N, CA, C and O atoms as a Maestro MAE file, in Angstrom:
{
 s_m_m2io_version
 :::
 2.0.0
}

f_m_ct {
 s_m_title
 :::
 protein
 m_atom[292] {
  # First column is atom index #
  i_m_mmod_type
  r_m_x_coord
  r_m_y_coord
  r_m_z_coord
  i_m_residue_number
  s_m_chain_name
  s_m_pdb_residue_name
  s_m_pdb_atom_name
  i_m_atomic_number
  :::
  1 25 -67.278 12.432 61.941 1 A "UNK " " N  " 7
  2 3 -68.453 11.617 61.667 1 A "UNK " " CA " 6
  3 2 -68.365 10.288 62.412 1 A "UNK " " C  " 6
  4 15 -69.335 9.841 63.024 1 A "UNK " " O  " 8
  5 25 -67.166 9.651 62.350 2 A "UNK " " N  " 7
  6 3 -67.025 8.353 63.028 2 A "UNK " " CA " 6
  7 2 -67.122 8.501 64.537 2 A "UNK " " C  " 6
  8 15 -67.578 7.590 65.228 2 A "UNK " " O  " 8
  9 25 -66.689 9.660 65.053 3 A "UNK " " N  " 7
  10 3 -66.777 9.895 66.487 3 A "UNK " " CA " 6
  11 2 -68.223 9.901 66.954 3 A "UNK " " C  " 6
  12 15 -68.539 9.376 68.022 3 A "UNK " " O  " 8
  13 25 -69.090 10.487 66.166 4 A "UNK " " N  " 7
  14 3 -70.511 10.541 66.504 4 A "UNK " " CA " 6
  15 2 -71.101 9.132 66.483 4 A "UNK " " C  " 6
  16 15 -71.872 8.762 67.368 4 A "UNK " " O  " 8
  17 25 -70.744 8.368 65.492 5 A "UNK " " N  " 7
  18 3 -71.256 6.999 65.383 5 A "UNK " " CA " 6
  19 2 -70.761 6.149 66.543 5 A "UNK " " C  " 6
  20 15 -71.536 5.388 67.121 5 A "UNK " " O  " 8
  21 25 -69.485 6.264 66.893 6 A "UNK " " N  " 7
  22 3 -68.938 5.493 68.005 6 A "UNK " " CA " 6
  23 2 -69.537 5.927 69.342 6 A "UNK " " C  " 6
  24 15 -69.808 5.083 70.196 6 A "UNK " " O  " 8
  25 25 -69.747 7.233 69.536 7 A "UNK " " N  " 7
  26 3 -70.393 7.708 70.761 7 A "UNK " " CA " 6
  27 2 -71.827 7.203 70.862 7 A "UNK " " C  " 6
  28 15 -72.272 6.811 71.940 7 A "UNK " " O  " 8
  29 25 -72.536 7.209 69.771 8 A "UNK " " N  " 7
  30 3 -73.908 6.700 69.757 8 A "UNK " " CA " 6
  31 2 -73.931 5.202 70.050 8 A "UNK " " C  " 6
  32 15 -74.800 4.728 70.782 8 A "UNK " " O  " 8
  33 25 -72.990 4.460 69.488 9 A "UNK " " N  " 7
  34 3 -72.898 3.026 69.758 9 A "UNK " " CA " 6
  35 2 -72.574 2.767 71.229 9 A "UNK " " C  " 6
  36 15 -73.091 1.816 71.815 9 A "UNK " " O  " 8
  37 25 -71.727 3.599 71.830 10 A "UNK " " N  " 7
  38 3 -71.381 3.450 73.250 10 A "UNK " " CA " 6
  39 2 -72.593 3.712 74.132 10 A "UNK " " C  " 6
  40 15 -72.820 2.986 75.099 10 A "UNK " " O  " 8
  41 25 -73.368 4.731 73.813 11 A "UNK " " N  " 7
  42 3 -74.567 5.048 74.592 11 A "UNK " " CA " 6
  43 2 -75.591 3.932 74.461 11 A "UNK " " C  " 6
  44 15 -76.199 3.540 75.456 11 A "UNK " " O  " 8
  45 25 -75.791 3.422 73.279 12 A "UNK " " N  " 7
  46 3 -76.739 2.326 73.069 12 A "UNK " " CA " 6
  47 2 -76.248 1.072 73.789 12 A "UNK " " C  " 6
  48 15 -77.050 0.343 74.373 12 A "UNK " " O  " 8
  49 25 -74.959 0.815 73.754 13 A "UNK " " N  " 7
  50 3 -74.404 -0.340 74.467 13 A "UNK " " CA " 6
  51 2 -74.563 -0.218 75.969 13 A "UNK " " C  " 6
  52 15 -74.896 -1.201 76.632 13 A "UNK " " O  " 8
  53 25 -74.334 0.963 76.522 14 A "UNK " " N  " 7
  54 3 -74.522 1.185 77.957 14 A "UNK " " CA " 6
  55 2 -75.978 0.999 78.356 14 A "UNK " " C  " 6
  56 15 -76.272 0.360 79.367 14 A "UNK " " O  " 8
  57 25 -76.889 1.554 77.565 15 A "UNK " " N  " 7
  58 3 -78.313 1.397 77.841 15 A "UNK " " CA " 6
  59 2 -78.705 -0.079 77.801 15 A "UNK " " C  " 6
  60 15 -79.453 -0.547 78.660 15 A "UNK " " O  " 8
  61 25 -78.209 -0.802 76.821 16 A "UNK " " N  " 7
  62 3 -78.511 -2.231 76.719 16 A "UNK " " CA " 6
  63 2 -77.950 -3.020 77.888 16 A "UNK " " C  " 6
  64 15 -78.599 -3.949 78.370 16 A "UNK " " O  " 8
  65 25 -76.752 -2.669 78.355 17 A "UNK " " N  " 7
  66 3 -76.153 -3.366 79.494 17 A "UNK " " CA " 6
  67 2 -76.948 -3.133 80.767 17 A "UNK " " C  " 6
  68 15 -77.164 -4.067 81.540 17 A "UNK " " O  " 8
  69 25 -77.387 -1.902 80.997 18 A "UNK " " N  " 7
  70 3 -78.197 -1.607 82.186 18 A "UNK " " CA " 6
  71 2 -79.531 -2.340 82.113 18 A "UNK " " C  " 6
  72 15 -79.968 -2.924 83.106 18 A "UNK " " O  " 8
  73 25 -80.170 -2.319 80.976 19 A "UNK " " N  " 7
  74 3 -81.440 -3.033 80.819 19 A "UNK " " CA " 6
  75 2 -81.259 -4.534 81.033 19 A "UNK " " C  " 6
  76 15 -82.121 -5.180 81.629 19 A "UNK " " O  " 8
  77 25 -80.157 -5.091 80.559 20 A "UNK " " N  " 7
  78 3 -79.890 -6.516 80.727 20 A "UNK " " CA " 6
  79 2 -79.682 -6.860 82.198 20 A "UNK " " C  " 6
  80 15 -80.168 -7.887 82.673 20 A "UNK " " O  " 8
  81 25 -78.965 -6.007 82.917 21 A "UNK " " N  " 7
  82 3 -78.704 -6.265 84.335 21 A "UNK " " CA " 6
  83 2 -79.966 -6.145 85.184 21 A "UNK " " C  " 6
  84 15 -80.097 -6.841 86.191 21 A "UNK " " O  " 8
  85 25 -80.886 -5.284 84.798 22 A "UNK " " N  " 7
  86 3 -82.095 -5.050 85.596 22 A "UNK " " CA " 6
  87 2 -83.313 -5.809 85.070 22 A "UNK " " C  " 6
  88 15 -84.436 -5.528 85.489 22 A "UNK " " O  " 8
  89 25 -83.115 -6.749 84.176 23 A "UNK " " N  " 7
  90 3 -84.247 -7.404 83.516 23 A "UNK " " CA " 6
  91 2 -85.138 -8.197 84.458 23 A "UNK " " C  " 6
  92 15 -86.338 -8.291 84.203 23 A "UNK " " O  " 8
  93 25 -84.609 -8.775 85.539 24 A "UNK " " N  " 7
  94 3 -85.421 -9.607 86.421 24 A "UNK " " CA " 6
  95 2 -85.932 -8.895 87.655 24 A "UNK " " C  " 6
  96 15 -86.483 -9.536 88.550 24 A "UNK " " O  " 8
  97 25 -85.762 -7.582 87.723 25 A "UNK " " N  " 7
  98 3 -86.148 -6.840 88.918 25 A "UNK " " CA " 6
  99 2 -87.563 -6.293 88.774 25 A "UNK " " C  " 6
  100 15 -87.992 -5.884 87.695 25 A "UNK " " O  " 8
  101 25 -88.276 -6.302 89.905 26 A "UNK " " N  " 7
  102 3 -89.611 -5.713 89.913 26 A "UNK " " CA " 6
  103 2 -89.534 -4.319 90.531 26 A "UNK " " C  " 6
  104 15 -88.514 -3.942 91.108 26 A "UNK " " O  " 8
  105 25 -90.601 -3.573 90.408 27 A "UNK " " N  " 7
  106 3 -90.641 -2.228 90.983 27 A "UNK " " CA " 6
  107 2 -90.496 -2.289 92.500 27 A "UNK " " C  " 6
  108 15 -89.835 -1.435 93.092 27 A "UNK " " O  " 8
  109 25 -91.107 -3.287 93.135 28 A "UNK " " N  " 7
  110 3 -91.036 -3.413 94.590 28 A "UNK " " CA " 6
  111 2 -89.607 -3.710 95.049 28 A "UNK " " C  " 6
  112 15 -89.143 -3.137 96.035 28 A "UNK " " O  " 8
  113 25 -88.912 -4.594 94.348 29 A "UNK " " N  " 7
  114 3 -87.550 -4.933 94.757 29 A "UNK " " CA " 6
  115 2 -86.606 -3.741 94.558 29 A "UNK " " C  " 6
  116 15 -85.683 -3.554 95.352 29 A "UNK " " O  " 8
  117 25 -86.819 -2.938 93.523 30 A "UNK " " N  " 7
  118 3 -85.987 -1.754 93.321 30 A "UNK " " CA " 6
  119 2 -86.285 -0.688 94.376 30 A "UNK " " C  " 6
  120 15 -85.367 -0.005 94.831 30 A "UNK " " O  " 8
  121 25 -87.563 -0.535 94.776 31 A "UNK " " N  " 7
  122 3 -87.898 0.401 95.846 31 A "UNK " " CA " 6
  123 2 -87.261 -0.031 97.160 31 A "UNK " " C  " 6
  124 15 -86.724 0.795 97.898 31 A "UNK " " O  " 8
  125 25 -87.324 -1.331 97.449 32 A "UNK " " N  " 7
  126 3 -86.718 -1.847 98.675 32 A "UNK " " CA " 6
  127 2 -85.200 -1.656 98.663 32 A "UNK " " C  " 6
  128 15 -84.612 -1.307 99.686 32 A "UNK " " O  " 8
  129 25 -84.573 -1.879 97.524 33 A "UNK " " N  " 7
  130 3 -83.129 -1.700 97.412 33 A "UNK " " CA " 6
  131 2 -82.724 -0.239 97.593 33 A "UNK " " C  " 6
  132 15 -81.639 0.040 98.102 33 A "UNK " " O  " 8
  133 25 -83.574 0.685 97.188 34 A "UNK " " N  " 7
  134 3 -83.234 2.105 97.348 34 A "UNK " " CA " 6
  135 2 -83.293 2.552 98.804 34 A "UNK " " C  " 6
  136 15 -82.739 3.596 99.149 34 A "UNK " " O  " 8
  137 25 -83.959 1.774 99.669 35 A "UNK " " N  " 7
  138 3 -84.066 2.121 101.086 35 A "UNK " " CA " 6
  139 2 -83.021 1.429 101.946 35 A "UNK " " C  " 6
  140 15 -82.957 1.695 103.147 35 A "UNK " " O  " 8
  141 25 -82.205 0.557 101.383 36 A "UNK " " N  " 7
  142 3 -81.200 -0.191 102.150 36 A "UNK " " CA " 6
  143 2 -80.210 0.726 102.875 36 A "UNK " " C  " 6
  144 15 -79.851 0.411 104.010 36 A "UNK " " O  " 8
  145 25 -79.745 1.844 102.295 37 A "UNK " " N  " 7
  146 3 -78.777 2.673 103.028 37 A "UNK " " CA " 6
  147 2 -79.296 3.230 104.349 37 A "UNK " " C  " 6
  148 15 -78.500 3.628 105.200 37 A "UNK " " O  " 8
  149 25 -80.616 3.265 104.540 38 A "UNK " " N  " 7
  150 3 -81.188 3.823 105.762 38 A "UNK " " CA " 6
  151 2 -81.564 2.756 106.779 38 A "UNK " " C  " 6
  152 15 -82.057 3.088 107.857 38 A "UNK " " O  " 8
  153 25 -81.344 1.484 106.464 39 A "UNK " " N  " 7
  154 3 -81.841 0.395 107.302 39 A "UNK " " CA " 6
  155 2 -81.021 0.171 108.565 39 A "UNK " " C  " 6
  156 15 -81.511 -0.481 109.487 39 A "UNK " " O  " 8
  157 25 -79.800 0.678 108.649 40 A "UNK " " N  " 7
  158 3 -78.984 0.390 109.827 40 A "UNK " " CA " 6
  159 2 -79.125 1.436 110.929 40 A "UNK " " C  " 6
  160 15 -78.549 1.263 112.003 40 A "UNK " " O  " 8
  161 25 -79.859 2.499 110.701 41 A "UNK " " N  " 7
  162 3 -80.073 3.525 111.716 41 A "UNK " " CA " 6
  163 2 -81.583 3.688 111.921 41 A "UNK " " C  " 6
  164 15 -82.261 4.269 111.073 41 A "UNK " " O  " 8
  165 25 -82.112 3.182 113.035 42 A "UNK " " N  " 7
  166 3 -83.564 3.220 113.246 42 A "UNK " " CA " 6
  167 2 -84.163 4.625 113.218 42 A "UNK " " C  " 6
  168 15 -85.274 4.800 112.719 42 A "UNK " " O  " 8
  169 25 -83.459 5.629 113.740 43 A "UNK " " N  " 7
  170 3 -83.988 6.992 113.746 43 A "UNK " " CA " 6
  171 2 -84.092 7.551 112.322 43 A "UNK " " C  " 6
  172 15 -85.100 8.159 111.962 43 A "UNK " " O  " 8
  173 25 -83.060 7.343 111.529 44 A "UNK " " N  " 7
  174 3 -83.093 7.806 110.136 44 A "UNK " " CA " 6
  175 2 -84.144 7.023 109.353 44 A "UNK " " C  " 6
  176 15 -84.848 7.589 108.516 44 A "UNK " " O  " 8
  177 25 -84.250 5.735 109.623 45 A "UNK " " N  " 7
  178 3 -85.263 4.915 108.941 45 A "UNK " " CA " 6
  179 2 -86.663 5.431 109.246 45 A "UNK " " C  " 6
  180 15 -87.521 5.452 108.364 45 A "UNK " " O  " 8
  181 25 -86.902 5.848 110.492 46 A "UNK " " N  " 7
  182 3 -88.219 6.385 110.865 46 A "UNK " " CA " 6
  183 2 -88.481 7.687 110.114 46 A "UNK " " C  " 6
  184 15 -89.586 7.899 109.614 46 A "UNK " " O  " 8
  185 25 -87.470 8.569 110.029 47 A "UNK " " N  " 7
  186 3 -87.654 9.835 109.318 47 A "UNK " " CA " 6
  187 2 -87.888 9.627 107.825 47 A "UNK " " C  " 6
  188 15 -88.718 10.306 107.221 47 A "UNK " " O  " 8
  189 25 -87.156 8.688 107.233 48 A "UNK " " N  " 7
  190 3 -87.345 8.398 105.802 48 A "UNK " " CA " 6
  191 2 -88.732 7.822 105.565 48 A "UNK " " C  " 6
  192 15 -89.388 8.157 104.579 48 A "UNK " " O  " 8
  193 25 -89.180 6.952 106.474 49 A "UNK " " N  " 7
  194 3 -90.513 6.366 106.333 49 A "UNK " " CA " 6
  195 2 -91.589 7.444 106.433 49 A "UNK " " C  " 6
  196 15 -92.572 7.405 105.694 49 A "UNK " " O  " 8
  197 25 -91.414 8.403 107.337 50 A "UNK " " N  " 7
  198 3 -92.383 9.502 107.448 50 A "UNK " " CA " 6
  199 2 -92.351 10.395 106.217 50 A "UNK " " C  " 6
  200 15 -93.395 10.862 105.762 50 A "UNK " " O  " 8
  201 25 -91.165 10.636 105.675 51 A "UNK " " N  " 7
  202 3 -91.038 11.535 104.525 51 A "UNK " " CA " 6
  203 2 -91.531 10.909 103.231 51 A "UNK " " C  " 6
  204 15 -92.137 11.590 102.403 51 A "UNK " " O  " 8
  205 25 -91.278 9.613 103.047 52 A "UNK " " N  " 7
  206 3 -91.615 8.975 101.772 52 A "UNK " " CA " 6
  207 2 -92.903 8.170 101.815 52 A "UNK " " C  " 6
  208 15 -93.522 7.932 100.778 52 A "UNK " " O  " 8
  209 25 -93.310 7.751 103.002 53 A "UNK " " N  " 7
  210 3 -94.493 6.914 103.119 53 A "UNK " " CA " 6
  211 2 -94.208 5.456 102.844 53 A "UNK " " C  " 6
  212 15 -95.130 4.641 102.794 53 A "UNK " " O  " 8
  213 25 -92.928 5.111 102.664 54 A "UNK " " N  " 7
  214 3 -92.538 3.725 102.411 54 A "UNK " " CA " 6
  215 2 -91.991 3.124 103.697 54 A "UNK " " C  " 6
  216 15 -91.318 3.811 104.466 54 A "UNK " " O  " 8
  217 25 -92.271 1.861 103.935 55 A "UNK " " N  " 7
  218 3 -91.782 1.192 105.134 55 A "UNK " " CA " 6
  219 2 -90.320 0.804 104.945 55 A "UNK " " C  " 6
  220 15 -89.956 0.173 103.953 55 A "UNK " " O  " 8
  221 25 -89.487 1.190 105.909 56 A "UNK " " N  " 7
  222 3 -88.066 0.850 105.896 56 A "UNK " " CA " 6
  223 2 -87.859 -0.235 106.934 56 A "UNK " " C  " 6
  224 15 -88.162 -0.036 108.111 56 A "UNK " " O  " 8
  225 25 -87.345 -1.385 106.507 57 A "UNK " " N  " 7
  226 3 -87.089 -2.481 107.437 57 A "UNK " " CA " 6
  227 2 -85.760 -2.224 108.145 57 A "UNK " " C  " 6
  228 15 -84.704 -2.668 107.694 57 A "UNK " " O  " 8
  229 25 -85.832 -1.498 109.262 58 A "UNK " " N  " 7
  230 3 -84.621 -1.120 109.990 58 A "UNK " " CA " 6
  231 2 -84.163 -2.262 110.887 58 A "UNK " " C  " 6
  232 15 -84.974 -2.995 111.451 58 A "UNK " " O  " 8
  233 25 -82.871 -2.393 111.004 59 A "UNK " " N  " 7
  234 3 -82.276 -3.381 111.901 59 A "UNK " " CA " 6
  235 2 -81.380 -2.642 112.886 59 A "UNK " " C  " 6
  236 15 -80.795 -1.607 112.568 59 A "UNK " " O  " 8
  237 25 -81.288 -3.198 114.083 60 A "UNK " " N  " 7
  238 3 -80.430 -2.598 115.090 60 A "UNK " " CA " 6
  239 2 -79.013 -3.108 114.854 60 A "UNK " " C  " 6
  240 15 -78.796 -4.317 114.782 60 A "UNK " " O  " 8
  241 25 -78.049 -2.201 114.735 61 A "UNK " " N  " 7
  242 3 -76.670 -2.656 114.508 61 A "UNK " " CA " 6
  243 2 -76.131 -3.406 115.718 61 A "UNK " " C  " 6
  244 15 -76.496 -3.117 116.857 61 A "UNK " " O  " 8
  245 25 -75.266 -4.366 115.458 62 A "UNK " " N  " 7
  246 3 -74.679 -5.155 116.531 62 A "UNK " " CA " 6
  247 2 -73.723 -4.291 117.342 62 A "UNK " " C  " 6
  248 15 -73.032 -3.423 116.809 62 A "UNK " " O  " 8
  249 25 -73.702 -4.555 118.652 63 A "UNK " " N  " 7
  250 3 -72.774 -3.849 119.520 63 A "UNK " " CA " 6
  251 2 -71.376 -4.421 119.318 63 A "UNK " " C  " 6
  252 15 -71.215 -5.621 119.096 63 A "UNK " " O  " 8
  253 25 -70.389 -3.577 119.394 64 A "UNK " " N  " 7
  254 3 -69.022 -4.056 119.254 64 A "UNK " " CA " 6
  255 2 -68.591 -4.738 120.546 64 A "UNK " " C  " 6
  256 15 -68.987 -4.328 121.638 64 A "UNK " " O  " 8
  257 25 -67.798 -5.752 120.417 65 A "UNK " " N  " 7
  258 3 -67.316 -6.474 121.584 65 A "UNK " " CA " 6
  259 2 -66.227 -5.656 122.265 65 A "UNK " " C  " 6
  260 15 -65.384 -5.050 121.603 65 A "UNK " " O  " 8
  261 25 -66.254 -5.646 123.579 66 A "UNK " " N  " 7
  262 3 -65.303 -4.846 124.330 66 A "UNK " " CA " 6
  263 2 -63.879 -5.371 124.217 66 A "UNK " " C  " 6
  264 15 -62.939 -4.579 124.270 66 A "UNK " " O  " 8
  265 25 -63.679 -6.711 124.060 67 A "UNK " " N  " 7
  266 3 -62.319 -7.229 124.000 67 A "UNK " " CA " 6
  267 2 -61.658 -6.968 122.647 67 A "UNK " " C  " 6
  268 15 -60.480 -7.280 122.473 67 A "UNK " " O  " 8
  269 25 -62.370 -6.418 121.716 68 A "UNK " " N  " 7
  270 3 -61.815 -6.191 120.382 68 A "UNK " " CA " 6
  271 2 -61.259 -4.780 120.284 68 A "UNK " " C  " 6
  272 15 -61.495 -4.104 119.282 68 A "UNK " " O  " 8
  273 25 -60.551 -4.326 121.258 69 A "UNK " " N  " 7
  274 3 -60.027 -2.970 121.305 69 A "UNK " " CA " 6
  275 2 -59.053 -2.693 120.191 69 A "UNK " " C  " 6
  276 15 -59.433 -2.693 119.021 69 A "UNK " " O  " 8
  277 25 -57.821 -2.459 120.526 70 A "UNK " " N  " 7
  278 3 -56.806 -2.128 119.530 70 A "UNK " " CA " 6
  279 2 -56.139 -3.398 119.043 70 A "UNK " " C  " 6
  280 15 -55.284 -3.962 119.726 70 A "UNK " " O  " 8
  281 25 -56.521 -3.833 117.893 71 A "UNK " " N  " 7
  282 3 -55.929 -5.018 117.292 71 A "UNK " " CA " 6
  283 2 -54.869 -4.541 116.300 71 A "UNK " " C  " 6
  284 15 -55.166 -3.821 115.348 71 A "UNK " " O  " 8
  285 25 -53.653 -4.951 116.541 72 A "UNK " " N  " 7
  286 3 -52.572 -4.535 115.655 72 A "UNK " " CA " 6
  287 2 -52.205 -5.681 114.742 72 A "UNK " " C  " 6
  288 15 -52.068 -6.826 115.173 72 A "UNK " " O  " 8
  289 25 -52.051 -5.357 113.494 73 A "UNK " " N  " 7
  290 3 -51.722 -6.384 112.505 73 A "UNK " " CA " 6
  291 2 -50.328 -6.137 111.995 73 A "UNK " " C  " 6
  292 15 -49.839 -6.884 111.148 73 A "UNK " " O  " 8
  :::
 }
 m_bond[291] {
  # First column is bond index #
  i_m_from
  i_m_to
  i_m_order
  :::
  1 1 2 1
  2 2 3 1
  3 3 4 2
  4 3 5 1
  5 5 6 1
  6 6 7 1
  7 7 8 2
  8 7 9 1
  9 9 10 1
  10 10 11 1
  11 11 12 2
  12 11 13 1
  13 13 14 1
  14 14 15 1
  15 15 16 2
  16 15 17 1
  17 17 18 1
  18 18 19 1
  19 19 20 2
  20 19 21 1
  21 21 22 1
  22 22 23 1
  23 23 24 2
  24 23 25 1
  25 25 26 1
  26 26 27 1
  27 27 28 2
  28 27 29 1
  29 29 30 1
  30 30 31 1
  31 31 32 2
  32 31 33 1
  33 33 34 1
  34 34 35 1
  35 35 36 2
  36 35 37 1
  37 37 38 1
  38 38 39 1
  39 39 40 2
  40 39 41 1
  41 41 42 1
  42 42 43 1
  43 43 44 2
  44 43 45 1
  45 45 46 1
  46 46 47 1
  47 47 48 2
  48 47 49 1
  49 49 50 1
  50 50 51 1
  51 51 52 2
  52 51 53 1
  53 53 54 1
  54 54 55 1
  55 55 56 2
  56 55 57 1
  57 57 58 1
  58 58 59 1
  59 59 60 2
  60 59 61 1
  61 61 62 1
  62 62 63 1
  63 63 64 2
  64 63 65 1
  65 65 66 1
  66 66 67 1
  67 67 68 2
  68 67 69 1
  69 69 70 1
  70 70 71 1
  71 71 72 2
  72 71 73 1
  73 73 74 1
  74 74 75 1
  75 75 76 2
  76 75 77 1
  77 77 78 1
  78 78 79 1
  79 79 80 2
  80 79 81 1
  81 81 82 1
  82 82 83 1
  83 83 84 2
  84 83 85 1
  85 85 86 1
  86 86 87 1
  87 87 88 2
  88 87 89 1
  89 89 90 1
  90 90 91 1
  91 91 92 2
  92 91 93 1
  93 93 94 1
  94 94 95 1
  95 95 96 2
  96 95 97 1
  97 97 98 1
  98 98 99 1
  99 99 100 2
  100 99 101 1
  101 101 102 1
  102 102 103 1
  103 103 104 2
  104 103 105 1
  105 105 106 1
  106 106 107 1
  107 107 108 2
  108 107 109 1
  109 109 110 1
  110 110 111 1
  111 111 112 2
  112 111 113 1
  113 113 114 1
  114 114 115 1
  115 115 116 2
  116 115 117 1
  117 117 118 1
  118 118 119 1
  119 119 120 2
  120 119 121 1
  121 121 122 1
  122 122 123 1
  123 123 124 2
  124 123 125 1
  125 125 126 1
  126 126 127 1
  127 127 128 2
  128 127 129 1
  129 129 130 1
  130 130 131 1
  131 131 132 2
  132 131 133 1
  133 133 134 1
  134 134 135 1
  135 135 136 2
  136 135 137 1
  137 137 138 1
  138 138 139 1
  139 139 140 2
  140 139 141 1
  141 141 142 1
  142 142 143 1
  143 143 144 2
  144 143 145 1
  145 145 146 1
  146 146 147 1
  147 147 148 2
  148 147 149 1
  149 149 150 1
  150 150 151 1
  151 151 152 2
  152 151 153 1
  153 153 154 1
  154 154 155 1
  155 155 156 2
  156 155 157 1
  157 157 158 1
  158 158 159 1
  159 159 160 2
  160 159 161 1
  161 161 162 1
  162 162 163 1
  163 163 164 2
  164 163 165 1
  165 165 166 1
  166 166 167 1
  167 167 168 2
  168 167 169 1
  169 169 170 1
  170 170 171 1
  171 171 172 2
  172 171 173 1
  173 173 174 1
  174 174 175 1
  175 175 176 2
  176 175 177 1
  177 177 178 1
  178 178 179 1
  179 179 180 2
  180 179 181 1
  181 181 182 1
  182 182 183 1
  183 183 184 2
  184 183 185 1
  185 185 186 1
  186 186 187 1
  187 187 188 2
  188 187 189 1
  189 189 190 1
  190 190 191 1
  191 191 192 2
  192 191 193 1
  193 193 194 1
  194 194 195 1
  195 195 196 2
  196 195 197 1
  197 197 198 1
  198 198 199 1
  199 199 200 2
  200 199 201 1
  201 201 202 1
  202 202 203 1
  203 203 204 2
  204 203 205 1
  205 205 206 1
  206 206 207 1
  207 207 208 2
  208 207 209 1
  209 209 210 1
  210 210 211 1
  211 211 212 2
  212 211 213 1
  213 213 214 1
  214 214 215 1
  215 215 216 2
  216 215 217 1
  217 217 218 1
  218 218 219 1
  219 219 220 2
  220 219 221 1
  221 221 222 1
  222 222 223 1
  223 223 224 2
  224 223 225 1
  225 225 226 1
  226 226 227 1
  227 227 228 2
  228 227 229 1
  229 229 230 1
  230 230 231 1
  231 231 232 2
  232 231 233 1
  233 233 234 1
  234 234 235 1
  235 235 236 2
  236 235 237 1
  237 237 238 1
  238 238 239 1
  239 239 240 2
  240 239 241 1
  241 241 242 1
  242 242 243 1
  243 243 244 2
  244 243 245 1
  245 245 246 1
  246 246 247 1
  247 247 248 2
  248 247 249 1
  249 249 250 1
  250 250 251 1
  251 251 252 2
  252 251 253 1
  253 253 254 1
  254 254 255 1
  255 255 256 2
  256 255 257 1
  257 257 258 1
  258 258 259 1
  259 259 260 2
  260 259 261 1
  261 261 262 1
  262 262 263 1
  263 263 264 2
  264 263 265 1
  265 265 266 1
  266 266 267 1
  267 267 268 2
  268 267 269 1
  269 269 270 1
  270 270 271 1
  271 271 272 2
  272 271 273 1
  273 273 274 1
  274 274 275 1
  275 275 276 2
  276 275 277 1
  277 277 278 1
  278 278 279 1
  279 279 280 2
  280 279 281 1
  281 281 282 1
  282 282 283 1
  283 283 284 2
  284 283 285 1
  285 285 286 1
  286 286 287 1
  287 287 288 2
  288 287 289 1
  289 289 290 1
  290 290 291 1
  291 291 292 2
  :::
 }
}
């Protein structure tokens, strides 16, 4: 019986913690955050934008410097 009560309290506590962490977020900011993993590859960003209809703000990744070859620490 106590196990059920403690499990229920844990689930309610987890739900409350997630709600507390997301309290200041809007739907637009959460949609934008869900597209961040695709923003560093312009080709994938274009495909995701075509598939979802949402604009992905893609950025071109910086080129690596040639003198930064094998750095040994």
